[in-house]
OpenMM code with the backbone's topology and positions (N, CA, C; nanometers):
from openmm import Vec3, app, unit

residues = "UNK UNK UNK UNK UNK UNK UNK UNK UNK UNK UNK UNK UNK UNK UNK UNK UNK UNK UNK UNK UNK UNK UNK UNK UNK UNK UNK UNK UNK UNK UNK UNK UNK UNK UNK UNK UNK UNK UNK UNK UNK UNK UNK UNK UNK UNK UNK UNK UNK UNK UNK UNK UNK UNK UNK UNK UNK UNK UNK UNK UNK UNK UNK UNK UNK UNK UNK UNK UNK UNK UNK UNK UNK UNK UNK UNK UNK".split()
positions = [
    Vec3(1.3728, 13.8759, 6.6386),
    Vec3(1.2562, 13.9617, 6.6484),
    Vec3(1.2930, 14.0959, 6.7110),
    Vec3(1.3859, 14.0928, 6.8078),
    Vec3(1.4266, 14.2155, 6.8737),
    Vec3(1.4935, 14.3103, 6.7738),
    Vec3(1.5757, 14.2541, 6.6847),
    Vec3(1.6438, 14.3356, 6.5845),
    Vec3(1.5429, 14.4054, 6.4943),
    Vec3(1.4388, 14.3352, 6.4560),
    Vec3(1.3362, 14.3931, 6.3706),
    Vec3(1.2637, 14.5076, 6.4402),
    Vec3(1.2313, 14.4897, 6.5673),
    Vec3(1.1621, 14.5961, 6.6406),
    Vec3(1.2533, 14.7175, 6.6602),
    Vec3(1.3838, 14.6929, 6.6823),
    Vec3(1.4775, 14.8047, 6.6948),
    Vec3(1.4926, 14.8785, 6.5613),
    Vec3(1.4974, 14.8038, 6.4527),
    Vec3(1.5081, 14.8657, 6.3203),
    Vec3(1.3839, 14.9496, 6.2900),
    Vec3(1.2693, 14.9000, 6.3288),
    Vec3(1.1452, 14.9750, 6.3092),
    Vec3(1.1455, 15.1034, 6.3906),
    Vec3(1.1951, 15.0970, 6.5131),
    Vec3(1.2026, 15.2166, 6.5981),
    Vec3(1.2975, 15.3197, 6.5372),
    Vec3(1.4089, 15.2745, 6.4823),
    Vec3(1.5034, 15.3661, 6.4177),
    Vec3(1.4391, 15.4289, 6.2954),
    Vec3(1.3711, 15.3494, 6.2140),
    Vec3(1.3055, 15.4018, 6.0942),
    Vec3(1.1991, 15.5053, 6.1300),
    Vec3(1.1219, 15.4796, 6.2325),
    Vec3(1.0199, 15.5756, 6.2749),
    Vec3(1.0835, 15.7031, 6.3287),
    Vec3(1.1939, 15.6883, 6.4006),
    Vec3(1.2643, 15.8050, 6.4527),
    Vec3(1.3219, 15.8907, 6.3416),
    Vec3(1.3638, 15.8275, 6.2335),
    Vec3(1.4207, 15.9025, 6.1218),
    Vec3(1.3155, 15.9818, 6.0442),
    Vec3(1.1890, 15.9487, 6.0619),
    Vec3(1.0826, 16.0204, 5.9925),
    Vec3(1.0603, 16.1605, 6.0486),
    Vec3(1.1044, 16.1827, 6.1705),
    Vec3(1.0871, 16.3152, 6.2317),
    Vec3(1.1750, 16.4165, 6.1593),
    Vec3(1.1359, 16.5428, 6.1649),
    Vec3(1.2092, 16.6454, 6.0914),
    Vec3(1.2749, 16.7497, 6.1813),
    Vec3(1.2878, 16.7243, 6.3088),
    Vec3(1.3402, 16.8249, 6.4012),
    Vec3(1.4883, 16.8039, 6.4353),
    Vec3(1.5676, 16.7490, 6.3434),
    Vec3(1.7090, 16.7264, 6.3679),
    Vec3(1.7375, 16.5938, 6.4364),
    Vec3(1.6354, 16.5251, 6.4768),
    Vec3(1.6497, 16.3971, 6.5452),
    Vec3(1.7148, 16.2895, 6.4586),
    Vec3(1.6894, 16.2857, 6.3272),
    Vec3(1.7530, 16.1809, 6.2461),
    Vec3(1.9052, 16.1801, 6.2570),
    Vec3(1.9662, 16.2959, 6.2654),
    Vec3(2.1119, 16.3014, 6.2754),
    Vec3(2.1597, 16.2446, 6.4073),
    Vec3(2.0835, 16.2669, 6.5130),
    Vec3(2.1187, 16.2117, 6.6436),
    Vec3(2.1108, 16.0593, 6.6410),
    Vec3(2.0050, 16.0072, 6.5818),
    Vec3(1.9873, 15.8620, 6.5726),
    Vec3(2.0979, 15.8011, 6.4875),
    Vec3(2.1256, 15.8598, 6.3727),
    Vec3(2.2291, 15.8059, 6.2845),
    Vec3(2.3664, 15.8126, 6.3512),
    Vec3(2.3926, 15.9177, 6.4269),
    Vec3(2.5191, 15.9282, 6.4988),
    Vec3(2.5350, 15.8176, 6.6008),
    Vec3(2.4296, 15.7892, 6.6744),
    Vec3(2.4350, 15.6817, 6.7742),
    Vec3(2.4526, 15.5456, 6.7091),
    Vec3(2.3862, 15.5254, 6.5964),
    Vec3(2.3997, 15.3983, 6.5244),
    Vec3(2.5433, 15.3805, 6.4757),
    Vec3(2.6030, 15.4861, 6.4210),
    Vec3(2.7409, 15.4772, 6.3730),
    Vec3(2.8379, 15.4503, 6.4868),
    Vec3(2.8169, 15.5118, 6.6013),
    Vec3(2.9046, 15.4868, 6.7163),
    Vec3(2.8933, 15.3407, 6.7586),
    Vec3(2.7730, 15.2878, 6.7632),
    Vec3(2.7549, 15.1473, 6.8008),
    Vec3(2.8207, 15.0542, 6.6995),
    Vec3(2.8075, 15.0852, 6.5713),
    Vec3(2.8708, 15.0030, 6.4684),
    Vec3(3.0229, 15.0060, 6.4794),
    Vec3(3.0787, 15.1229, 6.5039),
    Vec3(3.2234, 15.1355, 6.5168),
    Vec3(3.2733, 15.0587, 6.6392),
    Vec3(3.2030, 15.0701, 6.7503),
    Vec3(3.2427, 14.9977, 6.8717),
    Vec3(3.2335, 14.8474, 6.8504),
    Vec3(3.1280, 14.8040, 6.7874),
    Vec3(3.1104, 14.6611, 6.7614),
    Vec3(3.2215, 14.6090, 6.6705),
    Vec3(3.2506, 14.6822, 6.5644),
    Vec3(3.3550, 14.6387, 6.4716),
    Vec3(3.4924, 14.6415, 6.5367),
    Vec3(3.5186, 14.7392, 6.6205),
    Vec3(3.6504, 14.7526, 6.6836),
    Vec3(3.6799, 14.6355, 6.7771),
    Vec3(3.5807, 14.5855, 6.8492),
    Vec3(3.6086, 14.4759, 6.9425),
    Vec3(3.6149, 14.3416, 6.8718),
    Vec3(3.5749, 14.3336, 6.7471),
    Vec3(3.5806, 14.2072, 6.6742),
    Vec3(3.7225, 14.1724, 6.6309),
    Vec3(3.8094, 14.2720, 6.6146),
    Vec3(3.9503, 14.2455, 6.5829),
    Vec3(4.0211, 14.1977, 6.7076),
    Vec3(4.1144, 14.1075, 6.6913),
    Vec3(4.1978, 14.0645, 6.8037),
    Vec3(4.3001, 14.1727, 6.8335),
    Vec3(4.3442, 14.1829, 6.9593),
    Vec3(4.4426, 14.2859, 6.9955),
    Vec3(4.5708, 14.2814, 6.9126),
    Vec3(4.6163, 14.1610, 6.8750),
    Vec3(4.7384, 14.1544, 6.7944),
    Vec3(4.7178, 14.2125, 6.6544),
    Vec3(4.5970, 14.2043, 6.6025),
    Vec3(4.5675, 14.2667, 6.4728),
    Vec3(4.5758, 14.4186, 6.4862),
    Vec3(4.5206, 14.4726, 6.5944),
    Vec3(4.5293, 14.6166, 6.6179),
    Vec3(4.6747, 14.6606, 6.6322),
    Vec3(4.7554, 14.5802, 6.7014),
    Vec3(4.8970, 14.6137, 6.7185),
    Vec3(4.9690, 14.6156, 6.5837),
    Vec3(4.9396, 14.5180, 6.4989),
    Vec3(5.0000, 14.5159, 6.3649),
    Vec3(4.9576, 14.6381, 6.2836),
    Vec3(4.8315, 14.6741, 6.2931),
    Vec3(4.7827, 14.7908, 6.2192),
    Vec3(4.8448, 14.9195, 6.2709),
    Vec3(4.8656, 14.9298, 6.4024),
    Vec3(4.9297, 15.0486, 6.4592),
    Vec3(5.0726, 15.0633, 6.4095),
    Vec3(5.1429, 14.9511, 6.3906),
    Vec3(5.2804, 14.9585, 6.3420),
    Vec3(5.2856, 15.0089, 6.1978),
    Vec3(5.1732, 15.0019, 6.1274),
    Vec3(5.1655, 15.0503, 5.9891),
    Vec3(5.0958, 15.1856, 5.9794),
    Vec3(5.0696, 15.2478, 6.0932),
    Vec3(5.0041, 15.3777, 6.0932),
    Vec3(4.8640, 15.3746, 6.1501),
    Vec3(4.8065, 15.2558, 6.1630),
    Vec3(4.6740, 15.2425, 6.2228),
    Vec3(4.5618, 15.2694, 6.1247),
    Vec3(4.4425, 15.2471, 6.1708),
    Vec3(4.3216, 15.2794, 6.0960),
    Vec3(4.2170, 15.3245, 6.1972),
    Vec3(4.1069, 15.3738, 6.1493),
    Vec3(4.0057, 15.4320, 6.2377),
    Vec3(3.9584, 15.3327, 6.3434),
    Vec3(3.9311, 15.2080, 6.3050),
    Vec3(3.8831, 15.1099, 6.4032),
    Vec3(3.9861, 15.0833, 6.5120),
    Vec3(4.1137, 15.0895, 6.4764),
    Vec3(4.2179, 15.0695, 6.5761),
    Vec3(4.2174, 15.1819, 6.6782),
    Vec3(4.1979, 15.3042, 6.6328),
    Vec3(4.1925, 15.4168, 6.7255),
    Vec3(4.0663, 15.4120, 6.8113),
    Vec3(3.9566, 15.3666, 6.7537),
    Vec3(3.8341, 15.3463, 6.8329),
    Vec3(3.8594, 15.2410, 6.9396),
    Vec3(3.9261, 15.1320, 6.9027),
    Vec3(3.9590, 15.0257, 6.9969),
    Vec3(4.0487, 15.0777, 7.1095),
    Vec3(4.1493, 15.1589, 7.0735),
    Vec3(4.2382, 15.2155, 7.1749),
    Vec3(4.1615, 15.3025, 7.2742),
    Vec3(4.0737, 15.3872, 7.2235),
    Vec3(3.9937, 15.4719, 7.3121),
    Vec3(3.9028, 15.3886, 7.4015),
    Vec3(3.8409, 15.2866, 7.3440),
    Vec3(3.7533, 15.2006, 7.4231),
    Vec3(3.8329, 15.1292, 7.5319),
    Vec3(3.9515, 15.0812, 7.4967),
    Vec3(4.0359, 15.0121, 7.5945),
    Vec3(4.0825, 15.1082, 7.7039),
    Vec3(4.1210, 15.2265, 7.6630),
    Vec3(4.1701, 15.3255, 7.7587),
    Vec3(4.0638, 15.3624, 7.8618),
    Vec3(3.9425, 15.3810, 7.8166),
    Vec3(3.8344, 15.4207, 7.9064),
    Vec3(3.7603, 15.3013, 7.9673),
    Vec3(3.8022, 15.1804, 7.9336),
    Vec3(3.7422, 15.0603, 7.9927),
    Vec3(3.6092, 15.0204, 7.9336),
    Vec3(3.5814, 15.0625, 7.8116),
    Vec3(3.4524, 15.0302, 7.7501),
    Vec3(3.4535, 14.8983, 7.6746),
    Vec3(3.5689, 14.8471, 7.6399),
    Vec3(3.5764, 14.7252, 7.5596),
    Vec3(3.5105, 14.6068, 7.6257),
    Vec3(3.5443, 14.5826, 7.7509),
    Vec3(3.4872, 14.4671, 7.8197),
    Vec3(3.3396, 14.4898, 7.8517),
    Vec3(3.3028, 14.6126, 7.8831),
    Vec3(3.1619, 14.6412, 7.9133),
    Vec3(3.0758, 14.6213, 7.7892),
    Vec3(3.1220, 14.6693, 7.6747),
    Vec3(3.0444, 14.6564, 7.5515),
    Vec3(3.0309, 14.5103, 7.5127),
    Vec3(3.1396, 14.4349, 7.5236),
    Vec3(3.1360, 14.2937, 7.4884),
    Vec3(3.0403, 14.2192, 7.5812),
    Vec3(3.0404, 14.2508, 7.7094),
    Vec3(2.9544, 14.1839, 7.8060),
    Vec3(2.8074, 14.2141, 7.7791),
    Vec3(2.7773, 14.3386, 7.7449),
    Vec3(2.6388, 14.3762, 7.7203),
    Vec3(2.5849, 14.3117, 7.5926),
    Vec3(2.6680, 14.2955, 7.4925),
    Vec3(2.6233, 14.2428, 7.3644),
    Vec3(2.6162, 14.0907, 7.3604),
    Vec3(2.6939, 14.0229, 7.4447),
    Vec3(2.6969, 13.8757, 7.4367),
    Vec3(2.6004, 13.8124, 7.5315),
] * unit.nanometer
topology = app.Topology()
chain = topology.addChain("A")
for resn in residues:
    res = topology.addResidue(resn, chain)
    for name in ("N", "CA", "C"):
        topology.addAtom(name, app.Element.getBySymbol(name[0]), res)
């Protein structure tokens, strides 16, 4: 039920025309990237880095460097 109410709030926010939709979409994309980055195991990220890496691996590295990985996982679980 919480997901539905959050989705409704996002949809209502996107109806505004004062540049707010881009802010909302940006925040949603950041949350999606952070969520996806912590779902990979660290050894998968290490393997990907040895092949040049990918965007989620770099997001994971930044999150780990700044200490956001454990905080994000704790808040979501």
